[in-house]
C-alpha positions as a Python dict, from the first residue, in 0.01 Angstrom:
ca = {
    (1, 'X'): (0, 0, 0),
    (2, 'X'): (160, 287, -95),
    (3, 'X'): (-13, 587, 46),
    (4, 'X'): (133, 988, 27),
    (5, 'X'): (-39, 1253, 196),
    (6, 'X'): (-116, 1527, -13),
    (7, 'X'): (-240, 1927, 53),
    (8, 'X'): (-464, 2046, -211),
    (9, 'X'): (-609, 2382, -226),
    (10, 'X'): (-550, 2413, 204),
    (11, 'X'): (-702, 2081, 253),
    (12, 'X'): (-521, 1737, 382),
    (13, 'X'): (-562, 1449, 149),
    (14, 'X'): (-507, 1107, 227),
    (15, 'X'): (-446, 903, -141),
    (16, 'X'): (-329, 584, -201),
    (17, 'X'): (-169, 385, -536),
    (18, 'X'): (-414, 174, -718),
    (19, 'X'): (-258, -135, -881),
    (20, 'X'): (-249, 72, -1237),
    (21, 'X'): (-82, 298, -1126),
    (22, 'X'): (-312, 567, -1048),
    (23, 'X'): (-328, 769, -749),
    (24, 'X'): (-698, 741, -589),
    (25, 'X'): (-838, 966, -249),
    (26, 'X'): (-846, 715, 18),
    (27, 'X'): (-957, 1020, 278),
    (28, 'X'): (-1304, 888, 326),
    (29, 'X'): (-1130, 506, 407),
    (30, 'X'): (-899, 615, 696),
    (31, 'X'): (-913, 1030, 738),
    (32, 'X'): (-511, 1174, 779),
    (33, 'X'): (-264, 967, 830),
    (34, 'X'): (-101, 1073, 1148),
    (35, 'X'): (7, 924, 1427),
    (36, 'X'): (-322, 904, 1626),
    (37, 'X'): (-468, 802, 1303),
    (38, 'X'): (-239, 472, 1316),
    (39, 'X'): (-318, 399, 1649),
    (40, 'X'): (-687, 395, 1590),
    (41, 'X'): (-629, 116, 1322),
    (42, 'X'): (-621, 321, 981),
    (43, 'X'): (-364, 91, 803),
    (44, 'X'): (-653, -178, 897),
    (45, 'X'): (-904, 11, 680),
    (46, 'X'): (-735, 78, 371),
    (47, 'X'): (-622, -272, 382),
    (48, 'X'): (-949, -378, 320),
    (49, 'X'): (-1063, -77, 95),
    (50, 'X'): (-1057, -174, -270),
    (51, 'X'): (-852, 111, -416),
    (52, 'X'): (-971, 120, -748),
    (53, 'X'): (-1324, 171, -638),
    (54, 'X'): (-1201, 518, -490),
    (55, 'X'): (-1207, 856, -686),
    (56, 'X'): (-875, 923, -878),
    (57, 'X'): (-699, 1224, -713),
    (58, 'X'): (-745, 1518, -1048),
    (59, 'X'): (-593, 1882, -1040),
    (60, 'X'): (-265, 1964, -874),
    (61, 'X'): (-112, 1876, -491),
    (62, 'X'): (159, 1977, -295),
    (63, 'X'): (329, 1652, -144),
    (64, 'X'): (324, 1669, 235),
    (65, 'X'): (531, 1409, 487),
    (66, 'X'): (404, 1105, 402),
    (67, 'X'): (290, 1086, 775),
    (68, 'X'): (144, 1362, 1055),
    (69, 'X'): (167, 1436, 1401),
    (70, 'X'): (489, 1237, 1430),
    (71, 'X'): (548, 1266, 1851),
    (72, 'X'): (954, 1105, 1782),
    (73, 'X'): (1171, 1144, 1512),
    (74, 'X'): (1482, 963, 1579),
    (75, 'X'): (1864, 943, 1410),
    (76, 'X'): (2072, 645, 1435),
    (77, 'X'): (2431, 791, 1360),
    (78, 'X'): (2753, 599, 1226),
    (79, 'X'): (2512, 267, 1147),
    (80, 'X'): (2726, 177, 812),
    (81, 'X'): (3074, 140, 873),
    (82, 'X'): (3236, 235, 553),
    (83, 'X'): (2992, 604, 630),
    (84, 'X'): (3170, 575, 944),
    (85, 'X'): (3599, 575, 823),
    (86, 'X'): (3527, 814, 574),
    (87, 'X'): (3391, 1110, 825),
    (88, 'X'): (3692, 948, 1024),
    (89, 'X'): (3495, 850, 1323),
    (90, 'X'): (3495, 474, 1515),
    (91, 'X'): (3224, 281, 1499),
    (92, 'X'): (3056, 344, 1869),
    (93, 'X'): (2949, -5, 2048),
    (94, 'X'): (2588, 21, 2098),
    (95, 'X'): (2342, 250, 1859),
    (96, 'X'): (2421, 663, 1885),
    (97, 'X'): (2120, 770, 1928),
    (98, 'X'): (2060, 1160, 1875),
    (99, 'X'): (1699, 1348, 1849),
    (100, 'X'): (1566, 1543, 1504),
    (101, 'X'): (1303, 1818, 1624),
    (102, 'X'): (972, 1780, 1444),
    (103, 'X'): (974, 2130, 1360),
    (104, 'X'): (1264, 2002, 1083),
    (105, 'X'): (978, 1797, 906),
    (106, 'X'): (867, 1878, 556),
    (107, 'X'): (725, 1697, 253),
    (108, 'X'): (964, 1553, 32),
    (109, 'X'): (908, 1784, -332),
    (110, 'X'): (958, 2104, -66),
    (111, 'X'): (1269, 2342, -72),
    (112, 'X'): (1579, 2282, 193),
    (113, 'X'): (1628, 2627, 325),
    (114, 'X'): (1951, 2693, 455),
    (115, 'X'): (1955, 2899, 754),
    (116, 'X'): (2095, 3203, 797),
    (117, 'X'): (2484, 3187, 865),
    (118, 'X'): (2453, 2859, 750),
    (119, 'X'): (2777, 2742, 491),
    (120, 'X'): (2848, 2360, 571),
    (121, 'X'): (2483, 2227, 453),
    (122, 'X'): (2523, 1831, 401),
    (123, 'X'): (2270, 1535, 253),
    (124, 'X'): (2229, 1193, 406),
    (125, 'X'): (1994, 908, 255),
    (126, 'X'): (1837, 703, 552),
    (127, 'X'): (1611, 431, 524),
    (128, 'X'): (1274, 551, 759),
    (129, 'X'): (1108, 325, 952),
    (130, 'X'): (713, 443, 1096),
    (131, 'X'): (633, 283, 1429),
    (132, 'X'): (303, 106, 1380),
    (133, 'X'): (191, -51, 1716),
    (134, 'X'): (371, 70, 2113),
    (135, 'X'): (706, -81, 2148),
    (136, 'X'): (808, -143, 2476),
    (137, 'X'): (1127, -428, 2585),
    (138, 'X'): (1057, -615, 2243),
    (139, 'X'): (1354, -815, 2142),
    (140, 'X'): (1472, -822, 1800),
    (141, 'X'): (1304, -1142, 1662),
    (142, 'X'): (992, -933, 1725),
    (143, 'X'): (1046, -621, 1663),
    (144, 'X'): (929, -566, 1320),
    (145, 'X'): (617, -684, 1367),
    (146, 'X'): (601, -263, 1544),
    (147, 'X'): (682, -127, 1224),
    (148, 'X'): (367, 52, 1009),
    (149, 'X'): (588, 76, 742),
    (150, 'X'): (887, 243, 546),
    (151, 'X'): (958, 578, 364),
    (152, 'X'): (1266, 783, 234),
    (153, 'X'): (1447, 1004, 510),
    (154, 'X'): (1714, 1299, 419),
    (155, 'X'): (1883, 1378, 725),
    (156, 'X'): (2041, 1691, 584),
    (157, 'X'): (2302, 1851, 865),
    (158, 'X'): (2439, 2146, 875),
    (159, 'X'): (2787, 2041, 920),
    (160, 'X'): (2948, 2394, 1097),
    (161, 'X'): (2653, 2429, 1341),
    (162, 'X'): (2641, 2043, 1439),
    (163, 'X'): (3017, 2000, 1512),
    (164, 'X'): (3134, 2379, 1617),
    (165, 'X'): (2859, 2549, 1815),
    (166, 'X'): (2885, 2329, 2101),
    (167, 'X'): (2621, 2068, 2240),
    (168, 'X'): (2526, 1736, 2064),
    (169, 'X'): (2456, 1732, 1696),
    (170, 'X'): (2086, 1832, 1754),
    (171, 'X'): (2199, 2200, 1719),
    (172, 'X'): (2306, 2091, 1273),
    (173, 'X'): (1991, 1892, 1227),
    (174, 'X'): (1719, 2053, 1349),
    (175, 'X'): (1659, 2314, 1072),
    (176, 'X'): (1363, 2443, 933),
    (177, 'X'): (1269, 2216, 631),
    (178, 'X'): (1612, 2006, 737),
    (179, 'X'): (1414, 1650, 796),
    (180, 'X'): (1173, 1571, 444),
    (181, 'X'): (963, 1227, 451),
    (182, 'X'): (804, 1077, 180),
    (183, 'X'): (705, 1157, -113),
    (184, 'X'): (556, 796, 3),
    (185, 'X'): (474, 593, 307),
    (186, 'X'): (495, 256, 221),
    (187, 'X'): (307, -5, 392),
    (188, 'X'): (550, -276, 605),
    (189, 'X'): (416, -593, 454),
    (190, 'X'): (487, -447, 65),
    (191, 'X'): (882, -471, 227),
    (192, 'X'): (964, -814, 257),
    (193, 'X'): (1336, -748, 395),
    (194, 'X'): (1463, -421, 470),
    (195, 'X'): (1833, -511, 513),
    (196, 'X'): (1750, -538, 71),
    (197, 'X'): (1714, -210, -66),
    (198, 'X'): (1950, 36, -237),
    (199, 'X'): (1960, 435, -162),
    (200, 'X'): (2124, 716, -368),
    (201, 'X'): (2149, 1078, -335),
    (202, 'X'): (2231, 1265, -660),
    (203, 'X'): (2330, 1683, -673),
    (204, 'X'): (2232, 1850, -966),
    (205, 'X'): (2231, 1537, -1212),
    (206, 'X'): (2550, 1374, -1060),
    (207, 'X'): (2564, 1074, -762),
    (208, 'X'): (2696, 1149, -518),
    (209, 'X'): (2573, 849, -225),
    (210, 'X'): (2475, 485, -362),
    (211, 'X'): (2448, 211, -125),
    (212, 'X'): (2239, -58, 30),
    (213, 'X'): (2033, -199, 325),
    (214, 'X'): (2232, -497, 354),
    (215, 'X'): (2565, -300, 525),
    (216, 'X'): (2399, -132, 816),
    (217, 'X'): (2583, -176, 1096),
    (218, 'X'): (2265, -229, 1332),
    (219, 'X'): (1987, -358, 1141),
    (220, 'X'): (1555, -224, 1187),
    (221, 'X'): (1525, -519, 1398),
    (222, 'X'): (1818, -425, 1598),
    (223, 'X'): (1746, -49, 1603),
    (224, 'X'): (1405, -93, 1723),
    (225, 'X'): (1479, -365, 2007),
    (226, 'X'): (1764, -145, 2164),
    (227, 'X'): (1564, 173, 2139),
    (228, 'X'): (1236, 29, 2324),
    (229, 'X'): (1480, -43, 2599),
    (230, 'X'): (1535, 285, 2652),
    (231, 'X'): (1211, 484, 2559),
    (232, 'X'): (852, 310, 2489),
    (233, 'X'): (793, 381, 2083),
    (234, 'X'): (430, 519, 2008),
    (235, 'X'): (254, 430, 1676),
    (236, 'X'): (418, 749, 1411),
    (237, 'X'): (731, 757, 1528),
    (238, 'X'): (1000, 773, 1259),
    (239, 'X'): (1311, 609, 1301),
    (240, 'X'): (1602, 730, 1029),
    (241, 'X'): (1867, 411, 993),
    (242, 'X'): (2207, 601, 920),
    (243, 'X'): (2371, 647, 608),
    (244, 'X'): (2572, 570, 334),
    (245, 'X'): (2923, 663, 231),
    (246, 'X'): (2919, 992, -11),
    (247, 'X'): (2788, 1265, 207),
    (248, 'X'): (2975, 1599, 145),
    (249, 'X'): (3145, 1588, 427),
    (250, 'X'): (3346, 1301, 382),
    (251, 'X'): (3451, 1412, 28),
    (252, 'X'): (3794, 1538, -24),
    (253, 'X'): (3773, 1820, -28),
    (254, 'X'): (3423, 1834, 134),
    (255, 'X'): (3094, 1954, -134),
    (256, 'X'): (2865, 2131, 76),
    (257, 'X'): (2510, 2279, -122),
    (258, 'X'): (2453, 2588, -258),
    (259, 'X'): (2202, 2773, -347),
    (260, 'X'): (1995, 2592, -667),
    (261, 'X'): (2130, 2337, -603),
    (262, 'X'): (1885, 1995, -694),
    (263, 'X'): (1927, 1705, -432),
    (264, 'X'): (1743, 1423, -569),
    (265, 'X'): (1710, 1158, -251),
    (266, 'X'): (1580, 778, -309),
    (267, 'X'): (1529, 443, -150),
    (268, 'X'): (1422, 141, -406),
    (269, 'X'): (1040, 75, -359),
    (270, 'X'): (986, 371, -142),
    (271, 'X'): (1046, 646, -395),
    (272, 'X'): (1279, 957, -468),
    (273, 'X'): (1266, 1337, -304),
    (274, 'X'): (1360, 1659, -478),
    (275, 'X'): (1458, 1960, -297),
    (276, 'X'): (1565, 2286, -436),
    (277, 'X'): (1807, 2467, -200),
    (278, 'X'): (1759, 2785, -156),
    (279, 'X'): (1900, 3029, 74),
    (280, 'X'): (1657, 3187, 417),
    (281, 'X'): (1572, 3591, 371),
}
């Protein structure tokens, strides 16, 4: 099941892709796709619906973040050994967790906005995991039972803010627009193996990242199991699971984004984001 949240004339609509590739309006079936509606059984109702019987989406629309009302936006750092190596950092003994402000969440086709004073904005394509039911003290063998779906995440990062403004990484990770999720919410049953997906990032048409989730240090099940020992994971929570090598900060010399650049980030089977970079006024 492939779902997309869209804005038409200021109204949020929920769309589903049918077997023929036609986008259908499923708002009447489940309302919106948010943390609250996921907890309330929206995905089960959508699974029972016949997409072909729903009205097609017509007219222009803006692609919204693929889930609304996110409670926690959690990110795993240094989860690909080759990415840690390119950054000159040692692999941690446990998954490295940092939080991204939910105010950073953006749509997959929105502008990537460089904040005032930014000089080192970087890209990081990641597999996003969306929690479907509460997870607390779960083991890895049952962790994927708590996944509602998957999406593309670009963990955009201002490296100067991240590394030189003191404190933890959150400062460089939470700028407005630095957390695009989507375009698609792809249900867990449509992703048989989250550890066998290709990820990529293109900047101005040049391939920068080209990796696979097979090389994660800690897989999706292990990440969920670990985090659930520390806190309860709730429906609608988003986990970004780390990035493969090829980020701008790891290149020699480093390469960072500038206004006018086009960033396209994708994950196999989950779609592709397309963001134009601009400078905040």
